[in-house]
C-alpha positions in Angstrom: -11.2 -1.9 4.7 -14.1 -3.4 2.1 -14.3 -3.6 -1.6 -14.1 -0.4 -3.8 -16.9 1.4 -5.7 -15.4 4.2 -8.2 -18.0 7.0 -7.3 -18.4 6.0 -3.7 -15.1 4.6 -2.8 -15.3 5.4 1.2 -19.5 4.9 1.5 -18.7 1.8 -0.4 -15.7 0.5 2.4 -18.8 1.0 5.0 -21.1 -1.5 3.9 -20.5 -4.4 6.0 -23.8 -6.3 4.6 -21.8 -6.4 1.1 -19.1 -9.1 3.1 -20.3 -12.5 4.0 -21.6 -12.8 7.7 -18.2 -15.4 8.2 -15.7 -12.8 7.9 -17.5 -10.3 10.5 -17.1 -12.9 12.9 -14.3 -14.1 15.1 -13.5 -17.9 15.3 -13.6 -18.4 18.9 -10.9 -21.8 18.7 -7.6 -21.3 19.8 -4.8 -21.1 17.3 -3.8 -24.1 15.4 -0.3 -24.3 13.9 -1.1 -25.7 10.2 -4.6 -24.9 10.2 -5.0 -21.0 10.4 -2.3 -18.7 9.0 1.4 -18.2 9.5 1.1 -14.7 10.0 4.9 -14.0 9.8 5.1 -14.8 6.5 2.8 -12.1 5.7 4.5 -9.1 7.9 7.6 -8.3 6.6 10.2 -5.1 7.0 12.4 -3.9 4.2 15.4 -4.2 6.9 15.2 -7.9 6.1 16.2 -7.4 2.5 19.0 -6.9 0.0 19.5 -3.9 -1.9 18.9 -3.7 -5.6 19.5 -1.1 -8.3 16.6 -0.3 -10.5 15.8 2.6 -12.8 19.7 3.1 -12.8 20.6 4.5 -9.6 17.2 3.9 -7.4 18.4 1.5 -5.1 15.3 -1.0 -3.6 14.7 -3.5 -0.8 11.3 -5.8 -1.2 8.8 -5.6 1.2 6.2 -7.8 -0.7 7.0 -9.6 -3.6 4.7 -12.4 -5.6 4.1 -16.0 -4.7 1.8 -17.2 -3.1 -1.4 -15.6 -0.7 -2.4 -18.6 0.5 0.1 -20.9 2.7 3.1 -19.1 1.3 6.4 -21.1 1.6 8.6 -17.8 1.3 8.2 -14.7 3.6 7.0 -11.8 2.1 6.4 -13.5 -1.3 2.4 -13.8 -0.8 1.2 -11.0 -3.3 -0.5 -12.8 -6.7 -2.0 -9.3 -8.4 0.6 -6.5 -7.7 4.2 -6.9 -8.9 6.3 -6.0 -5.9 6.0 -3.6 -3.0 9.2 -1.9 -1.8 11.4 0.9 -0.2 13.4 2.8 -2.5 16.0 5.3 -1.9 18.1 7.4 -4.2 21.5 8.8 -3.2 22.4 12.5 -2.8 22.9 13.9 -6.3 21.6 11.1 -7.9 19.4 10.9 -10.4 17.8 7.9 -12.4 18.5 6.8 -16.2 15.1 8.1 -18.1 12.7 4.9 -17.4 10.0 3.9 -19.8 7.5 1.4 -17.8 6.2 -1.2 -20.3 3.1 -2.5 -19.1 3.1 -1.6 -15.6 3.1 1.6 -13.8 4.2 3.1 -10.5 3.2 4.5 -7.3 5.8 6.7 -5.3 5.1 7.9 -1.9 7.9 10.1 -0.5 8.8 9.4 2.8 11.9 11.8 3.3 14.0 14.0 1.2 13.9 16.4 -1.3 14.0 16.0 -5.4 12.1 16.3 -8.5 10.4 14.0 -10.6 10.3 14.8 -14.1 8.6 13.2 -17.5 7.7 15.1 -20.6 7.5 19.1 -20.1 6.3 18.5 -16.3 8.5 18.5 -13.1 7.1 18.0 -9.5 8.8 18.8 -6.4 9.0 16.0 -3.9 9.2 15.8 -0.1 7.6 13.8 2.5 3.9 13.4 1.7 4.0 14.0 -1.9 2.5 10.7 -3.8 3.2 10.3 -7.7 1.0 7.7 -9.8 3.4 7.3 -12.6 2.1 5.6 -15.6 3.3 3.0 -18.3 4.7 4.6 -21.6 5.9 7.6 -20.1 9.8 8.3 -19.8 10.5 9.7 -16.3 13.6 10.6 -14.6 14.1 11.2 -10.4 16.7 13.6 -8.9 17.7 14.0 -6.1 18.6 17.7 -5.4 18.5 17.6 -1.1 21.0 17.0 1.4 20.2 13.4 2.6 18.9 10.7 0.5 15.2 10.7 -1.2 13.2 7.9 0.4 9.8 6.2 -0.7 7.4 3.5 -1.0 7.4 2.3 -4.3 4.8 0.2 -5.5 4.8 -1.7 -9.5 1.5 -2.6 -10.2 0.9 -4.4 -13.9 -1.6 -2.8 -16.1 -4.7 -5.2 -17.5 -5.1 -6.0 -21.2 -7.2 -3.2 -22.6 -6.3 -0.5 -19.9 -5.8 2.9 -20.7 -2.9 4.6 -19.0 -2.7 8.3 -18.1 -0.4 10.5 -20.2 1.0 12.4 -18.1 2.5 12.3 -13.9 -0.4 12.6 -11.3 1.3 14.2 -8.4 -1.1 14.5 -4.9 0.1 16.3 -1.8 -0.9 14.1 1.1 0.0 17.3 3.5 -2.8 19.0 2.3 -5.4 16.8 1.1 -8.8 16.6 3.0 -9.9 13.9 5.5 -12.8 12.0 3.8 -13.7 9.9 6.6 -13.2 9.3 10.5 -15.6 6.3 11.0 -14.9 3.7 8.8 -14.3 0.6 10.3 -15.0 2.7 13.8 -11.6 4.8 13.5 -9.7 5.2 10.4 -8.7 8.6 9.2 -8.6 8.6 5.7 -7.1 10.8 2.9 -7.7 9.6 -0.1 -4.5 9.7 -2.6 -5.7 7.5 -6.2 -8.7 5.7 -7.1 -9.3 3.6 -10.4 -10.9 6.9 -11.8 -7.5 8.3 -11.2 -6.1 6.0 -13.2 -4.9 2.9 -11.2 -5.1 -0.2 -12.9 -4.8 -3.3 -10.7 -4.7 -1.6 -7.7 -8.2 0.3 -6.5 -7.7 2.3 -3.7 -5.1 4.0 -2.3 -4.9 6.4 0.8 -2.9 7.1 3.6 -4.8 6.0 6.8 -4.5 7.6 10.3 -5.8 5.8 14.0 -6.0 8.4 16.7 -4.7 7.4 20.3 -6.0 4.6 22.5 -8.4 3.5 19.8 -8.4 0.0 17.7 -10.2 -0.8 14.4 -12.8 -2.8 13.3 -11.4 -6.8 13.1 -12.8 -8.4 10.0 -11.1 -10.5 7.6 -10.7 -11.0 3.5 -11.8 -13.4 1.1 -9.8 -14.9 -2.2 -8.7 -11.9 -4.6 -8.1 -9.3 -2.1 -4.8 -8.0 -1.7 -4.8 -5.1 1.1 -1.4 -3.9 2.2 -1.0 -1.6 5.7 2.5 -0.1 5.9 3.7 2.3 8.8 4.5 5.6 8.0 4.9 6.9 11.3 3.8 5.8 14.8 3.8 2.0 16.3 1.5 -0.3 15.4 -0.1 -3.3 17.6 -1.4 -5.4 14.6 -3.9 -7.7 15.3 -3.7 -10.3 12.7 -5.5 -13.6 13.2 -5.2 -14.8 16.4 -2.1 -13.1 17.8 -0.7 -9.6 17.7 2.7 -8.1 16.6 4.9 -5.1 17.1 4.5 -2.8 13.7 6.9 -0.4 13.8 7.5 2.1 10.3 9.1 0.1 7.2 6.9 -3.0 7.8 4.0 -4.3 5.9 1.2 -7.1 6.1 -1.1 -8.0 4.2 -4.2 -9.8 5.0 -4.1 -13.4 4.2 -7.1 -13.8 1.8 -8.9 -17.1 3.7 -11.7 -15.4 5.0 -11.1 -16.8 8.1 -7.8 -14.5 9.7 -9.2 -11.0 11.0 -7.2 -8.4 11.5 -7.4 -4.9 13.4 -5.1 -1.9 13.8 -4.4 -0.9 17.3 -2.9 2.7 18.6 -1.9 2.0 22.6 0.3 5.6 22.5 -0.3 8.9 22.9 0.4 10.3 19.3 -1.4 9.5 15.9 -0.1 6.4 13.8 -0.2 6.8 10.5 -0.3 4.0 7.8 0.1 4.0 4.1 -2.4 1.8 2.3 -3.1 -0.1 -1.1 -5.6 -2.4 -1.9 -6.8 -4.4 -4.5 -10.4 -5.5 -3.8 -11.6 -8.0 -6.7 -12.0 -8.4 -10.4 -13.7 -5.0 -11.5 -13.8 -3.0 -14.8 -10.8 -1.3 -16.1 -10.7 2.3 -17.8 -10.2 2.0 -21.8 
C-alpha cells in the first residue's frame, strides 16, 4: 500500500507514479545472502514470544518490537516509529487496572471473546471485529465478561510533539464498515478503521484487508521511513517477500524491509477469503494540533 493522504487515503494509495520507478520494478538477480534482506528477521508469530503482563492483568506476547529496520540483529526487533505490536489476552473474569497512557496511545483489534472497555462515562462492548483507539491521557479499563479469553492485537504508538489526542475512546465495528475499495494493488479489499483525521499520531492508516480466493496483490517495495505491517486474521497467506515466499498463518505478522529493493505481495491460493489486520506509517507528516 502507498502513502496516506488525509482527505483521500485510498485514492492516494493508488497513485503509483508517486513512488520511485525502482520501487515498482523487480530485481532479476538471484537471492544473495548479505546483500538481500533476510526476510525471516521481519516475519514473526506471537507464539515465538514469552508472555508478560501490562495494564495490571493483560498478558502480552510480542510480535514486533523496536530495533533496526535495516539489517536487524534480533528477529522482530525492526520497528523505528511504532513502540510495539503484540498479541494480548485477558483471562475469564479478569479486569485490568485503570490505565493512563502517557506519551503514547493504543489500538486494540478484538479477535475473540467478549468484554467491555470503559473510559470516563463511556463503555463499549468488545467482541470479534471491534477496534478501539485508546488516546493518551485517558484512564481506561478492560473487563472480560465472556466464557473464554478475550484476545486481541495491540498496537502501541508514541504521540508526536504538539499532537492533540482524542478526549474519548473511538470505537469502530469492522463487521459493519463499508468496503472502500476492491482494486488497490489489483485486489485488496479494504475496510478503513482509522486514519490520522481520526486521531492517529504516528501511524497514518489502519484497516482490514481481504484477499479473494486465487488472487495475488501487486508486488512492490517500500523505502526508508515506511513501516507497513501485515498480520493474518483469518486464512492462510503465501507471503512473497523479497525473492522468497513463506507460509503465513493467523498470529504471524511481517513488515516490509524499507530498503526500496524488497518487493512484497500477498497470495491467496485457497478457496476462502484471506483477511489481514494492517497498519502503516508512510512518511513524515503533519500531526493534528
